[in-house]
N, C-alpha and C positions, 0 to 999 in steps of 0.2 A: 476797129470794132472794140467797144468797151468790154473789159473783161473783169469780172468780180473775182478777187483773190480769196481762196478758201483754205482753211487748215482744219485738221482732225487729229485726235489723239494728242492733244496738248502740243501740237506742231509737228507730230511725227509724219503726217502725210499732208502734202500741199496739192492744191488743184486750182484751176481757173474755170470760170463759168460764164456763159453768154446765152442769149436767146431765151425763149419761153415756150411752154407746152409740155408734152410728154418727155420724160427724161431719156437722154442718150448719153452714155458714158463712153469715153475713149481711153484706151490703154496703148501707149506707144511702144515702139520697138526698142531693143537694147542699143542698137547702133545709131539711133536718132533719138530726138526727144519729142515732146508734144508738138513742136513747131512744124514737124513733118505733116501734120494735119491741117495746117493754116489754109491751104488752097480749098479745102472742102468745108471748113467750119462755117463761113457765111451762109452757104446754101442749107447746111444742116440746122443752123440757128434760126432760119426762117420758119422752121417747122417744129423744132425740138428745143428743150432746155438742155444745152450741151455742156457737160462737165468733163473736162480733160484732166485726168489724174496724172501726177508726176510720180512715176515709179520710185521705189526706195533708192535713194542716192541721187536723184534728179531734182534740180530746182528747189532744194530745201527739204525734200522728203528724206526722213532718216533712214539709213540702211537697216536691213534686217538680217537675220541669220540666213545661211545658205540652205533653206528648206522651202519648198513650194508651199507648205502649209503656213509658213510665216507670211509669205506674199498674200495667200488667200485671206488670212486674218486681217492684214493691213487693208486690203481692198474692202473687206466686210465692214471694218471700222469707218472707212470713207462712205460706204453706202448708207450707214446708219446715221453718221453725223452730218452728212450733206443732204440727208432727207431724200434720198433717191427712191423713186417710186418702184413698186414691185412689178410694174409692166415695162421697165426700162429696156431700151435697146443697148446692148453691150457690144462695142466694136474693138477688136484688138488686132494689132499689127506685130508680126515677128514675135519676139519674147513676150510682148504684151498679149498677143494672140494665144500663146501657150498658157499664160496666166489666166486669161479670160476663159479659155476652155476648161481649165482646172477649176475655176470659180463656178462656172456653169454646172459642171458635174457635181460639185460639192454642195451648191446652193441653187438648185433649179427653181426654187420658189421665189428667188430674188430678182429674176429677170424675165422679160417676155420674149425677147429674140436675141440671138447671137450672130454677129458677123465676124468671121475670122479672115484676116487678110494676110496671106503669106505667112502661115503659121503651121507648126508641127505638133503632133501629139507625142512625138518622140523622135530621136535622131539615131541613124545607123552609126557605126563605129567611126566612119570617116568624118561625119559631121561632129561627133563628140570630140574627135582629136583637134579639129579646127578651133573649138571653144577652149580646149586645153592650152593650145599654142597662144591664143590671144591672151588668156589669163596670165600665162608665164611672162609674155612680153610686157604686159601692164605691171606685173610685180617687179620686173627688172628696170624698166625705163619709162613707166607712166603711160597714160592713155594716149598721148601724142604719138607714141611709137606704132600704134596700130591704125593711124588715120588712113593710110593707103589701103591696107587690108580691108578696113571697114568700108571705105568708099567703093571698093571693087566688089564687095559682098552686097552692098545696098543697091548699087547701080550697075547696069551692064555697060559694055564698052562703047556702044554708040551714044548713049546718054552722056557718059563722061567726056567723049569727044565734043559733043555739042554744048556741054556745060563745064568748061575747064575749072570753074571755081568750086565745083562740087566737093572736091577733096579737102580744100580749105574749110568749107562750111561743115563738112563732116568732123574735121579736126576740132573746130570751135565747139560743136555740140559735145563731143567726147570729153574735151577738157573741162566741161561743166559737170561731169559725173564724178562721184566719189569712187576712187579706184577700188576700194574694198567692196563696194556695192557691185561694181562691174564684175569683179572676180567671183563674187557670190552668185551672180546671175549665171555666169558661165558654168559654175559647178552644178547649179540646178538643171541647166540644160543638158548636161552630161548624165544626170541621174533620173530625170523624169521620164516616165513611160506611161502615158495616158491611154495607149492604144487598147489595152484590155477593158478599159472603162467606156470606150466610145459607144458600145451597144446600149449602155445605160443612159446616154444623154437624152434628156427629156425636153430640152429647149429647142424650138425651131431654129435651125441653123443654116446660114449661107456661107460658103467658103469662096473667096475671090483670090485669085492668085496671078501674078505676073509670070508670063510664059518663060521669061529669061532670068527668073530668080535663081541666083547661085547659092544664096544663103540657106533658103528653104525651097528646094526645087518642087515643081508641080506634083511630082509622085508622092511627096509627103503630105501635100494639101489634098490631093485626090484620095489618099488613104482615109482621111477624116470623113470625107463625103461618102466613101464606100462602107465604112464601118458604123457611122452614126445614122440611126434610122431617120429617113425623110430629109436628109441634108442635101442641098443643092450645091453645085460647083460651077463656077464661072471663071474662065481663063482669059486673061487680057494679053493679046499679042504685043510684042515688041516692048515689054514692060518688065521691070526688075522687082526687087524686094519691097519696095515702098510705093505702090500705086497711088495712094492719096497725094504724094508729092510729085510723082512723075507724070501721072495721067489722071488728074482730079476729075475731069468731066466724065471720063469713061467709068471711073469708080462710082460716081454719083448715078450714072445711068444704070450700072450693074446692080446697085442696091435699092434703087428707087421703089420698085414695086414691092420688094420684101419688107422694107422698113416703113413704107408709106410716105415717102417724100411728096 
């Protein structure tokens, strides 16, 4: 599939684009890159103009300060310079989902619908400690040192058993990230608490979660649906942290009615 290469902020943010129609923007997870959405992009591009942002530190996007506000500003720059329409569908997975949620709360007039895929509004202490451990390992030995940890957070045991190359693929994706950007994202995930702001969310929202997600368990996803007015929740059985990669057809079926596929 042909992809148009995009840059914003004098090269500070990169993205790729395909398809035509109403805008749909994708923000990927921290432990994967935009290619985790490859299995669903063709179907999305049949209906939408799909723009996949590379988060700071990924595929040429410059790192930003370890502040959620800095990520929101960088995404806003992309919306402006990539001429994203104000009725766009914004989809975020994992850390990208947390950023998408923060963006939707800060700029509800910039998007029409929000899809959160295995995302959290905030993490309990146990979850925060996992990010601290990963950041420390990266600081000491580089991103390759957390490949096994990352793969086991993204995928559940049965998936890894059936896909033995998944850890190597995860390592390859991680090695493409700027280490300081990864550490900054981990810091943000230990500091962010959007739960008090969930009742203020004005954008129609759908939460989709893998039932076996170890990185962002269903309880954290359900919390968003419980606190944000009118939000729907769909759980995918036998699925981990990255449903677009693991169960693309079930993801498309789950979001079809909501986004208008």
